[in-house]
N, C-alpha and C positions, 0 to 999 in steps of 0.2 A: 585279353578282352574286358574288359572293363567289367565293375563290380556298378554296379547301376544295382539304383536299389529306387524305389520310389511306389512315395503310400500314402493315397487318400484317405485322410480322414484327423479329425482332430486326436483321437486315443488314439489313432498306430502313429500319429508321428513323436506323438508323448513318445510311447514305450522310444522310440532308435535314438531321438538327440534329444530327452527328458525335460520337453519344458516345463513338466512339474511332479514332482518324484517321491508326494505324502506314503505311498503302498512299494516303494523299489525296495524295503529289507532293513533298509538301512536300522543299526540298532540304538539311535538316539530320535528316528521320527524323521528321518530324511527335512522338520523344517514345520513334518506338525506339530512340533510343540512350542507352537506360537503363541500357545492358550497360559504361557507359563513367564517370556517375554516383560508386563507388564513389571510381575514381581519385580526384575532391577530397573525398571525405568530407576534416573536418576546418574545427583554424581554421590559418588560414594567415596570417604576418603580415609586414610590404610592406618588403622589403630598403632601410634610412634613408626610412621614411614619417615624416613630421614633421609627425605627429597624428596616431600608431599605428592608421596604417588597419590593418583588419585582412579578412577574408573568410570567413566561416564557410559551412561547410555540413554539416549533423548525420545527411542518409542518410535522411531520416524516410519517405523513398517516397510511394510514392503520389499524388494531387494534394493532399493537404498538406504538402506539398515545398519549405518554408523556402529562398531562399539568402540570407544577408544580409553587407551591407555596413557595414561600425560604423568609428569612430573618435573618438579622444578616452581618458580611460581610468573612463569608466562604463558600456560597453557596449553600451550602448543602438545603436541602430539605427539609423541614416543614414536607410535605403535597405534597401528588403526586396522580394522577387520569392518567383514559385514558378519550381522550376526545371523545366524542361518537357522536358530534354535538351540532352546532352553525348554525342560523340562523339568528344572525345578533344582535340576544335581549336573546335568551335563552343559557342559557350552558348544554349542557344534559355533561359531568364527571361521568368518572362511577369507582368506589371509589374502588383503586388498597389493599385498607387494612382491602377488607369487600367483598374478591370474586369481588369486580366490583355489586355493588348495587349502579344504578348511583343517583347519587344529580346532585341539579340541582342551577342553582343562575344565576342570570341578568348584562346581559354584555350590553355594547350599548358603539359603536368608533361612535364618531365625531370629525369634526376642528382637527387634529389629538390628540383629548383623549381619555381613557378606561375610565369610570365610567363603578364603580362594584357595582353591592346589590346583598341584599339578602345570602348569604353565612355569616352558624353559624357553630357549632359545628359538626366534625365528627368522628369518632370512637376516642370519648377525645384531639377530636385537637383541640381547637375553632380561629379557621377560622373568627369571623371579624373582626378581624382587617384590613384585608385583602379587606375588601367592602370602595371601595371610587374613587376617581382621580388618574388614570396614565399617567403620559408622557411617548413614546416607548425614551429605553437610545442606546447607540451603541455601547453596552454588547452584549454576544455573549445567544445563544443557549444552555442549557446545551448536552452538547454530542451528537449536529449534527453541521451543519453547521453554518454559521455566519449569523447573521442578522443586520448590518450592513456592507458597505464598507469602504475599511482602506480608511485611510487618503487621502493619499500622491498617488504620481502617478509613470508607472517605462517606465524609455524608458533601449537603449541600447548602445551607440557611440563604434566603429563608427557607420555610420547609413547607411553604406556599407564599404564590408568589404573582402577579400581573404581571402583562406584558407591559417590556420595558423596565422591569426593578432588576437591578445588576444582582446575580447568581455566585452569589460565592465560593470553590468548592476545597475541602479540606481537608490533608491527608494526616495523617498522624503518626507514620511512618519513617522511620528513617531513609529510604531508598531516594533516590534521588530519581520523578516522577516523572509523564510523558502524559497531560489529560486529552481525552478526548469526548468530548459533550454531544450529545445524541436528543433530537426531538422524536418520539417515537423512538422507531428506529433507522433516522433520520440524522447522519452527523451536519455537526451542523458548529460554528466557531472554530476560534483557533486550537494552539497548545498550551493553552493559560488557563489558571486557578480561574479565571473570572467569566460570565457570558451574563452578556444582555440576554437576556426574549426579546425577540419578532410580534412573533407568533404565539397563541394558545396550544397547548399540547400538553403532553409529558418530559420532560424535559430526567434524562439521565446524567454522570459522567464515569467514567472508567480512565484510569488511572490503568498503565504499565513500565513496564522496566527489566533490561533488559537482562533474561534469565532467568523471574518474575513471574508465576502466573498471576494476569494481570488480575483487576477488583471493578466493578460495580458499585458505584452510588444505591438508594434509594432512590427511589422516582420521589419527583414532587410535581403536582400539579399547578403548570401557569400557565391564567384565565385571562380574557382578554378587559376586566378591572369589572365583569357584576360582578353582583353581591346573590346569584342565584336568579333559578327559571329565563336563564340566558337563551336558551337552546329557546325560544319565541320569540326575539327581537327581531328574525327577518321576517314577520310576519308585516309586523310594523312597520317594515320599509317604504314609503316612498311616502306623494305629496298628496294630501286628507283634505280636500272639499269640505266643507261644513255645508250641508242640507238646510236649501234652505238663510244660509246666513243674513244677518241685517250689513257686516262688514265688511264681509269677504272670509270670512273667519278660517285659517287653515293650520293642522297641528304636520309638520314634515321631520320625516326623519330616515337622517340620509345612511344609513347602516351602519357608517366609519370603526366603528370596534376599537376597542379597547379603552386609555381611561378616556379623551376624548374622545365622546363620541355623544353628540351632545341629538334633541330634541326639542323643536323650537314650538311655538307657537306664534303666527299670523296675523294681521290686522290690516283692511288697505290693500290699495295698490302698487305699495311702493314693494313688498313684499320683508320689508325690514321685517326683525324677531319682536315683537312688546316681550315678549319674555322667551328662553331658551332658562331649560341644563343638563346635565348630565343623564344617561339611561342608564338609571344600573344593571335594573333583570325587570325583565315581562311575562312571565306565569302564563299568557292565555288572560287573560281575567284584571292581574294585580298592574297595576307598575310602576315601579318605584324611581322616581326621580333625585338627582344631586341638585340642591337648588342655586343655578351658578352666583345668583344675586346673594346668598348667606353663608358663604364656603363649603355650602353643599350640602345646606343639612336636608334630608329628605323630606317630600312629602312623599303622599300616595294615592291616586285615583283609577279608576275601574275603567280597565277598558276590553270593548270586545269584541272580535269579526266573526260576519256570521251573512251568508248569504253573496260577500265580499264590500258589505259595510262597516261600517267603525265606528259602532258606539261609547260616549263619553259620557260619563259623571261620578260625579264627586271631585270634582273639582272645585274651587274660594279663592280666597286672592290669601294673597303669596308677598312678602314685602311688598306691603299699598298696594300692589298689581291684580285686579280684579278678572279673573280669571273665570268667572259664573260663564261666564257666555263664549265658553268652549266646552261645554259641554253638547252632546246631542246628540245625533247620528252627523257618518262623516261615508263618502265616498270619495277611491281612490283618480285623483286627475294625470291628464299624461305631462303635466309641469315638474318641476324638479325637485332633485333633498338641494336647502341651501348647504351651502360651506363642500359645493363639492358637487358627483356626478352629472349630465350632458348641461347643468345650468338655463336660464330662456332663452339670454342673450349671451354672445359670445363678448369677449374682453378685449379694452380697449385697447394692449398697448405686446408688445410681444417679449418672448421671455428668456438673453441669455446666458452665457453661465462663460466664462473670465476665471485664467485664458485660457483658450481655447486646447491647447494641450498642458498635460500636467503629471506631473510623478508624486507617488502615494509619499505625504509628507507635506502636500503643497496644498494654503491655500485656494479652495474655489466660490467665486463671488456668481452672487446668480441674481440678475438684474431689468426687472421689471417697466418697460416703457410707459405703461397708463396710470389713469388713476386713483385705479383701483383700488382698495385696503385689501392684501392677497394672503393665503401663508402658499407653506411651502413645501412640498413634500419632494428630500430626494432617497436618486433608486441609485442601484451600479448593480445594470442588470436591469431585473426586475424583480428585485428584493431593496423594502425600502429601505435606508439609514439615514441616520440622523437627525434633526428636530429640525423643527414649525422658524425655520428660520435662511436668510438668504445669505448666509455660507458655509463650508460644511470642507472639511479637511477628510482626506482619503486617508484609510489606512492601509491596505491592500491596491492590488492590480482592478481595474473593470472597466463601462461605461459604463461614466456617469450620466442622468441627465436629469431634472428639476422640472416638476409639475406646480404650478399655481394654479390657488383657487380662489371664488369668491361668491356669496349666496349670489345663490339669483345666478354666476356664470355658466357657461361651460368655461370648464377647464383648459388649458393649454401648455404642451410639454414642450425643454425646453430640446436645440438637435445635441449629442450625445459629446460629449468630450471622448478620452479613451485617456485613460491614468494609467501608466507603467511603476516601472520600478524603478530603473531611475536608475538601473549598475551600468552602466555604458564603459568601465572601467577608470583609468586615474587616480590619481588621490584617495583619492573620497571611499575608494573603493581595495587600495593601497597597505597589507601589516605585514612590521616584519616581528611577531611573535603570533602563535595560536589564541594565545588568549586573546587578545584585540580584540581575533575576524571573531569567536568565537560571542563576544561582549556586542557588535555587529551585528553580527547575527541571528543571535537574541533575539534582540528588538526590531525583527523586522517583519513584515505577515508574509503571510502562509502566499506563492503563486505559483505558475507554473513551469513548464520546459520549456515552451516557448520566451518565460521572459524571466531566466534565470537571470537572477545576477552575480554578477562578474567579478571576478574577485583577481586583484594579482596577491600572490608570498611566497614573500622573501626570508624562513627560514634555513636551520641548519639541522633540524634535525620535524620529523614527521611525527615523535612524539609514542611513537608506537601499535599496535591495532585496531582496530576500534570497537574496543570492547574495553581501553585502556584510555579513560577516563583522560581529561587534559588534550588527547591525540585531538589531533586533525576529523582520522576518521571519524569520533567516536563526536567528539563539534557536527559531523555532518549528520551520523545516522542516528544522535538523538534531535534533529532536527526536518525530518524526512521532508513537512509541506513548507519543507523551501527549499527550493531549487539551483544550482547552482553552481557556474565551468569556474578552476579555479584553474588556474597560471602560475608554476613551481618555474619558472623557468629560470628565475632569483636570485634563488635557493640555492645553500651549497650543497645538500643534501648526495650520498653517492649511492643509497638505497633505499629501494622500496621494499621495507620488511614485508611476510606471509601476512597477509590480515588486515590488510593498512586500510583499507575503503571497505573487507571482505562487507554486503547487507545494507549499502547507500547509494540507495536508491533514490535518489536525489542528487547525486551528483551527474550533469552531460556533460563535462567534456574533461578533460586535465591537459595542460601542457607540459610535460617531463622533461625536467634539467637537461641537457648537456653537464657532465659530469658523473649521471649514473651509473653505474653497470652494474646493477643484480635489480629485478624485477622478480619479485615475490610468489605466492598463489594475491595477488593483491586485493583486484579485484570481483572477485565470485561476488555475483551479486548484484553488479551493480545491475543493473535494469536499462535506466533512462542512458546509459552510456554509450552515443553512438560511433564514434570515432575513437582512434587511439592514438599514435605518429608516436612509434622507440625513436629515438639520436641515434645519435651515433656510436658514441662515450660504451651501449649494453653488452654488454656476454651472456652473462645468461639470464635468458625467463626463467619460467618453474613454472613447466605444459604438461604437469607431471597425472599420472595415469591416476583418473574419479577424483578427489580430494584439491587439487594439492593446482589444483589449474591456474592459470594467471588470469583467465577469461572464463573460467564455467558462470554459467549463469547467463551471463549480458548478456538478456537479449534485445536487448536493441539495438549492438553494436554491425554494424555494416560490413567497417574493413577497418583492417590493422596494419598503418603503415606504417615501412621502417625509414629512415635519412638512408640517403643513397651512398654513402663515406663510412658508413657499416659493415664489421667485416666480421660479423658472426651471423646476420638476416637476412631478411630478403625478403618485402612484398611485389604480388603481382595479382589487381588489380584488386586490391586488402584483402589476399591472401597471405598469413603467414607461412616460409620458406628457410629455408636453414641459410647458408653465404648461395651455394656452389647450385641451390635449384633442385635437390637433387634427395631430403626430405619437405616434405608436407607436412608443416606441427599443426596449425591452426586455419581454421575456416572459421568464419563467422561465424556467431549462431543465429546473425541476422539481418545474413546477407538476404538482399532478396535476386530473385529467379530461381528456377526451379531445378533445371539441368546443370552439372556441371563438368567438364573436362577436363582432367587430367593433363601437367603439363608431362612429355614426353622427357624432359629429364629426369624425371625420381622414379623415384624406385625402392621409398621407402613414407610410407605415411604412419605418422604418430601417434602410437596413442590418444587416446580422445577429441583426434582432427577432428571433424565428425557430430563430435557431442548435441546430441541432439539440434541440429539442426534440422529442422520441421521442415523449414520451405522447400527442402530439395526432396524430390521423386523419382530423377536420376541421375547418375554419374556412372560416365566413361573412365579405367582406367587405364594407362597407356601399356603395352605388353614392356618395358623395363621396366616397372614397378615388384619386383618384392617377395615384399614382404607390407605386412597391417599389422599391425600391433593391436593388443590389449586396448578394449573397448574406442574403434576407430570410429565408428558411423552408430553407435551403441544410439537409441533412445531416434531416430529417424524415422518419428511413428509417419511421412508418408511414403518413404522411402520404396518406391513397387519394383526397384529396376538395376542391378548393378552385375556390371561382365566384366567377371577375373579372368582375364589372361591369364595363357599356360605358364605366363612369366615369375608370375605369384607360388613362392612354393612355402610362405607360413602364415602362416591367419593365426592370433594373439585369442586367447580365452576373451569373449564376450566380444568381440568384432562387429556384428549384429543384433545383439542385446536387443528384446523391445524393437525390433525393426517389424510394427507390425500388422502394416502393405504390403508385407514383403512374400511371394504368390512362390514364388518355385526357384529354385538354386541351384547351376553347376558349377558343383568343386570343378580347379584346373590339374590335370596333373603333375604331379614333384608334389603337392600337402602332404603330409601323413598322419595325420591326427589333428583332431577336431576336437579344442576346448571350451563346451559351454557358446560357443558361437551365435547359434542362434537359439537361444532359451527366450523366451513369450519373445516366438515370431507367431502371432495364435494367425493368423491369413499363411503362413506356408505349408501349403501341402506339397511340396514336390521336392528332393532333392534329388542330386545325381551326385555320388560316388565313386573316382577315379580306385585304382588297382592298387598303387600306389599308397593312400590310408589303410594303416593299421589299425589303428583306436577311433571311435570315438569318447570325451571323455567329459566328464560336467563338472558341478562342487556334491553331487550326492553319488554320482554311479561312473563307471567306463565297461566299455564292450567293448573287446580285443570281433577285428574282425574278418 
């Protein structure tokens, strides 16, 4: 008779399965000593270490909370595990190599030093060299935020500015930093130390570098060009006609803003201005106008608005132009503002842009066919760009238009012209060195995944991992706003090493050359990578549990395709298998569809095969499957149903860890132990365990049944 355990309620299921063990009597708190974990955060270098021994803890928190032991200059982890707890003396680490079987060692921090003892051999890896005293370095935590501050400060000059004034960011440190400009909380500009604002606001710039805490400058205020009282300018906007005027006197303010913000005084029926100046400020009573005839020497007069009337006084003679006739009371008309707005009549001509399609860097020319003298305003989508000119050279992709306007006329806007990146492959985008490619990419504007730059690289070495300066991965990692499709088919590389493209979120596709035999954990965090093809020459792909998975966190990856001539691997519907299809190796994280049936040929579901496949709600296993390895379905948060056939005899640690939508499970006959299989399955209220199960294990608890 089956040993049936069916438990309802969250507290009861915790006691049996072990989702949380803060009170299970473990001598170091069972993970509840996390209040001391922050003390360990950082990169610690062993004093007098013979092989550059380091201990790294990035402080990620949660169940994915790695602690790294590293040696040598490469920065790769010799060993790492999940940091379960640290109470100030005892460290408990879940062994990542053996399904998180806990190991312990002693670590104490005093006077800025970390002292480690009690480390021995774990999984045939001798960690005794890591015993000793450590000093925190200025280096970074692997795969996470920086643990040290940038050495310099970041400032913006000038300290105050008007719209259209170029801002320059100055970083005083030695690190190679990236720049992000903001207007209030909105990102603006590109990765550059210079930015020219097109609208008023509070501007900052943040600098960042791999492995360091970012720094943000003090804010500077960018104004529209007024010297005070600008908050009342909008009240003046419109065409005001003088009550009882003897020569059709009008005052017009179009409310353009910025440094070109004209206020017009007009007489007669022609609509032309007798006088105009730049409106510097208006505080509700006093108007300050920069005199357009005399280098904008300010003049002042009084203007008040009440009951829909504008009353003007204090105007005299300016530059031999007598403006006294403009003193008086005005009523707002239904007419237009000169130089913009709706205008009184239509412009006589049409406005066009040539060429009709263009690439970034191609000069655009606006042609107006009418007789009026017009002003030009270029736009990329809805953003003003360029100057008052009939020519403009775009620096980024987009949909460009130009609007022409003239005094007392309705404005006209051209049909849009699409500007693309111009990257269509070929000699222009073909390089024989990573340095040349980097120089080219650094010169380009930001783009989108849909307009990714196409590049062919013919190189013999990728230059190392993404954090190796000068490598291909580092070039992409430091240009995350520039999406790139890379063709390596002409390269003579044989290995794509661990971390080669980790975190390269702008990599949209990659062609791996024939001749590559080994792919390490190379594409972790390539969130824009949609598909990949494994050539026939590849005999090894690092699809290793938890850390070194080649395609971990590739959230957009929909297909892993394999050349039919490959002797080690195969693919079916974008899913990666071994050649004989007896082992399912990797289901792409971004693959569409919410159900999946595993083929009858499969006997082995490899570790992390479905990890974080959040689209899946149901998976059907055939009777041929005998083993489900560690973390096979970990993080499948939408998974509500999984059918486990009686053929399954071995379920690895964490196999369904974090499957938060799973509500009930029936384990098959033949399974003898459960090892942390259902941790953090917060919706699981029912589990049926057969007589064959003799023990239940979690990282912190064992139960004999």
